[in-house]
C-alpha positions as CSV (number, residue, x, y, z in Angstrom):
1,M,-206.1,7.1,-83.4
2,T,-205.9,10.3,-83.4
3,E,-208.4,12.9,-85.6
4,K,-205.6,13.8,-87.5
5,I,-204.8,10.5,-88.3
6,A,-208.1,9.0,-88.5
7,Q,-209.2,12.3,-91.1
8,A,-206.4,11.5,-93.6
9,I,-207.4,7.5,-93.9
10,E,-210.2,8.9,-94.9
11,V,-209.0,11.4,-97.2
12,V,-206.5,8.8,-98.7
13,D,-209.0,6.2,-99.1
14,R,-211.7,8.1,-101.5
15,L,-208.3,9.1,-103.8
16,H,-207.7,5.0,-104.0
17,K,-211.0,4.6,-104.9
18,N,-211.2,7.6,-107.5
19,A,-207.9,5.8,-108.5
20,G,-209.2,2.6,-108.7
21,G,-212.3,3.7,-111.0
22,V,-210.4,4.0,-113.6
23,V,-207.2,1.7,-113.7
24,L,-209.1,-1.3,-113.3
25,G,-207.1,-4.5,-110.7
26,K,-203.8,-2.8,-110.0
27,S,-205.3,-2.0,-106.2
28,A,-201.5,-2.5,-104.7
29,Q,-200.0,-0.3,-107.5
30,I,-202.1,2.6,-106.8
31,K,-201.5,2.8,-103.0
32,L,-198.0,2.4,-103.7
33,V,-197.7,5.5,-106.1
34,L,-200.5,7.2,-103.3
35,S,-197.1,6.5,-100.6
36,A,-195.0,7.9,-102.9
37,L,-197.2,11.1,-102.8
38,I,-197.9,11.7,-99.3
39,C,-194.2,11.3,-99.3
40,S,-193.4,13.8,-101.3
41,G,-191.4,11.0,-103.0
42,H,-191.6,10.1,-106.8
43,V,-192.1,6.9,-109.0
44,L,-190.6,5.5,-111.3
45,F,-192.2,2.2,-113.5
46,E,-190.7,-0.4,-115.5
47,D,-193.0,-1.2,-118.1
48,V,-194.1,-1.8,-121.4
49,P,-196.7,0.8,-123.5
50,G,-200.2,0.4,-122.9
51,T,-200.9,-0.5,-119.5
52,A,-202.5,2.4,-117.6
53,K,-199.1,4.7,-116.4
54,T,-200.5,8.0,-118.0
55,M,-204.3,7.1,-117.4
56,L,-203.1,6.1,-113.1
57,A,-201.4,10.0,-113.3
58,R,-204.4,11.5,-115.2
59,S,-206.5,9.9,-112.6
60,L,-205.3,11.0,-109.1
61,A,-204.7,14.6,-110.7
62,A,-208.6,14.5,-111.8
63,S,-209.4,13.7,-108.5
64,I,-207.8,16.5,-106.8
65,E,-209.7,19.6,-106.9
66,G,-207.3,22.5,-108.5
67,A,-204.8,19.9,-109.1
68,V,-203.3,19.5,-112.6
69,S,-200.8,17.0,-114.8
70,N,-198.8,17.4,-117.4
71,R,-196.7,15.2,-119.8
72,V,-193.5,15.2,-121.2
73,Q,-192.7,12.9,-124.2
74,C,-188.7,12.0,-124.3
75,T,-186.8,12.2,-127.5
76,P,-183.1,12.2,-127.8
77,D,-183.7,15.9,-129.6
78,L,-185.7,17.5,-126.1
79,Q,-184.3,20.1,-125.2
80,P,-183.1,21.5,-121.0
81,T,-186.0,24.5,-121.9
82,D,-188.3,21.9,-123.3
83,I,-188.9,20.4,-119.6
84,T,-188.1,23.3,-117.1
85,G,-189.5,26.4,-119.8
86,L,-187.7,29.9,-120.8
87,S,-187.5,33.0,-121.0
88,V,-188.5,34.9,-124.4
89,W,-188.2,38.2,-125.2
90,D,-191.5,40.4,-124.9
91,P,-191.6,43.6,-127.0
92,E,-193.9,45.6,-125.8
93,R,-192.1,45.7,-122.6
94,R,-188.7,45.8,-124.1
95,Q,-188.2,42.6,-121.2
96,F,-187.1,38.8,-120.7
97,E,-190.6,37.0,-119.7
98,F,-190.9,33.5,-117.7
99,Q,-193.0,31.0,-120.1
100,P,-193.1,28.4,-117.8
101,G,-192.7,24.9,-119.3
102,P,-195.2,21.4,-118.6
103,V,-193.0,20.7,-114.7
104,F,-194.5,24.1,-113.6
105,T,-198.1,21.1,-112.2
106,N,-199.0,18.6,-109.7
107,V,-199.2,15.3,-111.3
108,L,-196.2,15.1,-114.3
109,V,-195.4,12.0,-116.5
110,V,-192.3,12.0,-118.2
111,D,-192.7,9.0,-121.0
112,E,-189.5,6.8,-121.6
113,V,-187.3,8.6,-119.9
114,N,-184.3,7.0,-120.9
115,R,-185.3,8.0,-124.4
116,A,-184.1,11.7,-123.5
117,L,-180.2,12.9,-123.7
118,P,-178.6,13.3,-120.6
119,K,-178.9,16.7,-119.9
120,A,-182.3,16.8,-120.4
121,Q,-182.8,13.9,-117.9
122,S,-180.5,16.3,-115.3
123,A,-183.6,19.0,-115.9
124,L,-185.5,16.8,-114.4
125,L,-182.8,16.7,-111.3
126,E,-183.8,20.8,-108.9
127,G,-188.1,19.9,-109.0
128,M,-187.9,16.6,-107.7
129,A,-185.0,17.0,-105.1
130,E,-186.4,21.0,-104.4
131,R,-189.5,21.4,-105.5
132,Q,-187.9,24.0,-108.0
133,V,-186.4,25.4,-110.8
134,T,-183.8,27.9,-111.7
135,V,-183.7,29.4,-115.5
136,D,-181.2,32.7,-116.0
137,G,-180.3,32.5,-111.9
138,V,-184.2,33.0,-111.4
139,T,-185.8,30.1,-109.2
140,H,-189.7,29.6,-109.4
141,P,-191.0,27.5,-107.1
142,L,-193.1,24.5,-108.3
143,P,-196.8,24.0,-107.6
144,Q,-197.9,21.4,-104.3
145,P,-198.0,19.2,-104.5
146,F,-195.8,17.8,-106.7
147,L,-196.1,14.0,-107.9
148,L,-193.2,13.0,-111.3
149,I,-194.0,9.7,-112.9
150,A,-191.7,8.6,-115.0
151,T,-191.3,5.1,-117.7
152,E,-189.2,3.1,-119.2
153,N,-189.4,0.6,-121.6
154,P,-187.2,-2.8,-120.7
155,I,-187.5,-4.1,-124.1
156,E,-186.7,-1.7,-126.3
157,Q,-183.1,0.0,-125.4
158,E,-181.7,0.9,-128.7
159,G,-181.7,5.2,-129.3
160,T,-181.8,5.1,-125.5
161,F,-179.5,6.8,-122.3
162,P,-179.9,4.4,-119.7
163,L,-180.2,6.6,-116.4
164,P,-177.3,6.4,-114.4
165,K,-177.3,5.3,-110.3
166,A,-177.2,8.5,-109.5
167,Q,-179.9,10.0,-110.3
168,L,-181.9,6.9,-110.2
169,D,-181.8,7.0,-106.0
170,R,-183.4,10.5,-107.1
171,F,-186.9,8.2,-107.1
172,L,-188.7,7.0,-104.6
173,I,-189.8,3.7,-105.5
174,R,-189.6,2.2,-109.0
175,T,-192.1,-0.9,-110.2
176,S,-194.4,-1.8,-112.8
177,L,-198.1,-1.7,-113.4
178,G,-198.1,-4.9,-115.8
179,Y,-200.5,-6.6,-117.8
180,P,-204.6,-6.9,-116.3
181,A,-205.7,-10.1,-115.3
182,L,-207.7,-11.7,-118.7
183,D,-211.9,-10.4,-116.4
184,E,-210.2,-7.0,-115.2
185,E,-209.1,-6.4,-119.1
186,L,-212.5,-7.4,-120.2
187,S,-214.2,-4.5,-118.0
188,I,-211.5,-2.6,-119.1
189,V,-213.4,-3.4,-123.1
190,D,-216.9,-2.3,-121.6
191,A,-215.9,0.8,-119.2
192,Q,-214.3,2.7,-122.6
193,L,-217.7,1.7,-124.7
194,H,-219.1,4.9,-124.5
195,G,-216.4,6.7,-123.7
196,H,-213.5,6.4,-121.4
197,P,-214.3,6.2,-118.0
198,L,-211.5,9.9,-117.5
199,E,-214.3,11.9,-118.6
200,S,-216.8,10.8,-116.2
201,L,-214.5,11.5,-113.0
202,R,-214.6,14.0,-110.8
203,P,-213.1,15.2,-108.2
204,V,-213.6,14.1,-104.3
205,V,-210.8,15.5,-102.5
206,G,-208.8,19.3,-101.9
207,L,-205.5,20.8,-101.2
208,A,-206.4,21.7,-97.9
209,D,-207.2,17.5,-97.2
210,L,-204.0,16.8,-98.9
211,A,-202.0,19.2,-96.4
212,V,-203.2,17.4,-93.5
213,V,-202.7,14.1,-95.2
214,F,-198.8,15.5,-95.3
215,E,-199.0,16.4,-91.7
216,A,-200.5,12.8,-91.2
217,V,-197.7,10.5,-91.9
218,E,-195.1,12.4,-90.0
219,D,-197.1,10.5,-87.1
220,V,-197.4,7.6,-88.7
221,Y,-195.9,4.7,-85.6
222,I,-192.9,2.7,-85.5
223,D,-190.9,0.9,-83.6
224,P,-187.4,1.6,-83.1
225,L,-186.3,-1.8,-83.9
226,L,-188.5,-1.6,-87.0
227,K,-186.7,2.1,-87.4
228,R,-183.4,-0.4,-86.5
229,W,-184.1,-3.5,-89.0
230,A,-184.9,-1.0,-92.1
231,V,-181.5,0.6,-91.4
232,E,-180.6,-2.3,-90.9
233,L,-181.9,-3.8,-94.0
234,V,-180.6,-1.3,-95.9
235,R,-176.5,-1.2,-94.6
236,A,-176.0,-4.8,-96.0
237,T,-176.4,-4.3,-98.7
238,R,-173.5,-2.9,-98.9
239,S,-171.8,-5.5,-97.2
240,L,-172.2,-8.3,-100.1
241,D,-170.9,-9.8,-102.7
242,A,-172.9,-10.0,-105.6
243,V,-173.6,-5.9,-105.2
244,E,-170.2,-3.7,-105.9
245,V,-172.6,-0.8,-105.1
246,G,-175.0,-0.9,-102.0
247,A,-177.9,1.6,-101.2
248,S,-176.9,5.1,-100.1
249,V,-178.5,6.3,-96.7
250,R,-180.8,7.7,-99.1
251,G,-181.8,4.0,-99.6
252,S,-182.9,4.1,-95.7
253,L,-184.5,7.3,-95.4
254,A,-187.0,6.4,-98.1
255,L,-187.6,2.7,-96.8
256,E,-188.8,4.9,-93.3
257,R,-190.4,6.9,-95.0
258,V,-192.6,5.1,-97.5
259,A,-193.4,2.6,-94.3
260,R,-195.5,5.4,-93.1
261,G,-197.0,6.3,-95.6
262,W,-197.7,2.5,-96.5
263,A,-199.0,1.9,-92.6
264,L,-201.6,5.1,-93.4
265,V,-202.5,3.9,-97.4
266,N,-203.6,0.5,-95.6
267,G,-205.8,2.6,-92.5
268,R,-203.2,1.9,-89.9
269,D,-201.4,4.5,-87.1
270,F,-198.5,2.6,-86.9
271,V,-195.9,0.3,-88.8
272,V,-195.5,-3.2,-89.5
273,A,-193.3,-5.5,-90.5
274,D,-194.7,-6.4,-92.9
275,D,-194.5,-3.2,-94.1
276,I,-190.8,-3.0,-94.5
277,E,-190.1,-6.5,-95.5
278,Q,-192.8,-5.9,-99.1
279,L,-191.3,-2.5,-99.3
280,F,-187.6,-3.6,-99.6
281,E,-187.6,-3.8,-103.1
282,P,-190.1,-1.0,-104.6
283,V,-187.4,1.5,-102.3
284,A,-184.4,-0.4,-102.8
285,A,-183.4,-2.8,-106.3
286,H,-183.3,0.3,-108.1
287,R,-180.7,1.5,-105.8
288,L,-178.0,-0.6,-106.4
289,V,-175.5,-2.2,-108.7
290,L,-174.9,-6.3,-109.1
291,A,-172.2,-7.8,-109.6
292,P,-171.9,-8.5,-113.7
293,E,-171.5,-11.5,-113.2
294,V,-174.9,-12.4,-110.1
295,L,-176.9,-11.0,-113.5
296,M,-175.7,-13.2,-116.4
297,E,-176.4,-15.8,-114.0
298,E,-179.7,-15.1,-112.2
299,G,-181.0,-12.3,-114.0
300,E,-182.2,-9.0,-112.4
301,P,-184.8,-10.4,-110.6
302,D,-183.4,-13.9,-109.5
303,A,-179.8,-11.7,-108.3
304,F,-182.2,-8.9,-106.7
305,R,-184.0,-11.8,-104.7
306,R,-181.6,-13.8,-103.8
307,V,-179.2,-10.2,-102.3
308,F,-182.9,-9.8,-100.4
309,E,-181.9,-13.0,-98.4
310,A,-178.7,-12.0,-98.3
311,C,-179.8,-9.1,-96.7
312,L,-182.4,-10.9,-94.0
313,E,-180.0,-13.1,-92.9
314,R,-177.8,-10.0,-91.4
315,A,-180.4,-8.8,-90.2
316,P,-182.9,-10.8,-89.3
317,R,-186.8,-10.1,-89.4
318,P,-187.8,-9.0,-85.3
319,E,-191.1,-10.9,-83.9
320,P,-192.9,-11.1,-81.0
321,N,-192.0,-12.7,-77.7
322,W,-195.5,-13.4,-76.1
323,R,-193.3,-14.8,-73.4
324,R,-192.4,-11.6,-71.4
325,R,-195.2,-11.1,-69.7
326,R,-196.1,-7.3,-67.2
327,Q,-194.8,-6.4,-64.7
328,P,-196.9,-5.1,-62.5
329,R,-196.6,-1.0,-61.3
330,A,-195.8,-0.7,-57.6
331,H,-199.2,0.8,-56.5
332,E,-200.2,-2.3,-57.8
333,H,-202.3,-5.4,-55.4
334,P,-199.7,-3.6,-52.8
335,G,-198.7,-6.4,-50.2
336,R,-200.0,-9.5,-52.3
337,A,-198.1,-11.8,-55.4
338,P,-198.5,-10.2,-58.3
339,V,-201.9,-11.5,-60.4
340,S,-201.0,-13.1,-63.7
341,S,-201.8,-10.8,-66.6
342,R,-202.3,-10.8,-69.6
343,P,-199.2,-11.5,-71.7
344,E,-198.3,-8.6,-74.2
345,P,-196.0,-8.6,-77.1
346,A,-192.8,-7.6,-77.1
347,L,-190.1,-7.1,-80.8
348,R,-187.2,-9.5,-80.6
349,R,-184.6,-10.9,-82.6
350,S,-185.7,-13.9,-84.7
351,A,-183.1,-16.5,-85.3
352,V,-180.8,-15.8,-88.0
353,R,-182.0,-19.1,-90.9
354,H,-181.9,-18.4,-94.5
355,P,-185.2,-17.3,-95.3
356,A,-185.5,-20.3,-97.7
357,Q,-185.4,-23.3,-95.3
358,P,-187.6,-24.2,-93.5
359,A,-187.8,-23.4,-89.7
360,A,-187.0,-25.4,-86.9
361,G,-190.1,-28.0,-85.8
362,T,-192.4,-25.9,-87.8
363,G,-191.8,-27.2,-91.4
364,R,-192.7,-24.1,-92.3
365,R,-191.1,-22.2,-94.5
366,G,-189.8,-18.6,-93.7
367,R,-191.5,-15.6,-95.7
368,G,-190.3,-14.5,-99.1
369,H,-189.8,-12.0,-101.1
370,Q,-192.9,-9.7,-102.5
371,A,-192.0,-7.8,-105.8
372,I,-195.7,-6.2,-105.4
373,P,-196.9,-5.1,-101.9
374,S,-200.5,-6.1,-101.4
375,G,-202.9,-4.1,-99.8
């Protein structure tokens, strides 16, 4: 492990612990959001109100010295300029002066994004993709880092404007926080007896530290076979009967990027197969258009689980091959038979089988899909 990666892991760990002191019991979800942050991506939360989505965003911003956070509450009368800002006439200077909107921040929470009109939703696209905003023909760069956390309420659909798939594709991951467990909810009640923990939160990293993390995530190693497997999984979504429109190339890029970020957040400088499998749903589910008959029969969670199993059939998970031994180099043991050496793992393709069927001779069931990765 290089010194740069070790330093990046230490920085991310400080961020994770600091935010975890405010958002209790959501370690895996915080890690997922941190993975999106260090990969320069954005997060979509499909969750009911009151699950600490805004607190998570504010705690991350408060943990970074010099960073700020803003929040936009979407309503049907929200205008694009309410997000990006607009040019205002200055009578003293006799010229228009640009007044930045709430998008000019480091962490932006867009609450109930599906309640905004499509033209207001589209005002976020340029900032999400290009880290800049154009108003009146003038381009204004956004602060760095820039993380957008948008939320949707999956229960109430009246007066909403669902995000088109092309816009959903801009989000690196989609996940949810969910309700805390009983003991965690009791701890939340006790922690806020004398004020909110966010008020006493102090920065633990600086913007310069984040620059090191952004560089280090590019150095995280992913084996070519694992990279190929990630791409094959995404490509498999395009050939299934249960899927009308599969994930695009942006899905392959996202899965590879988030896997490297997830490895770094979990203290590793390399990606393992579990990373790809655990991250497939939060990275790929919102990019698919499932067939209506499948949704009617099973509902979206079960339908995607069926899609994931079908993808595993077409792109089996690589497994270590412990039988292959290291071949001795030419200069080793000259003139003698090679000495038995310690076997080294080599990745190979596993036999194609349905993940819900037991492996031959073992009685164990295949790996199931996890909706939320565990740290």
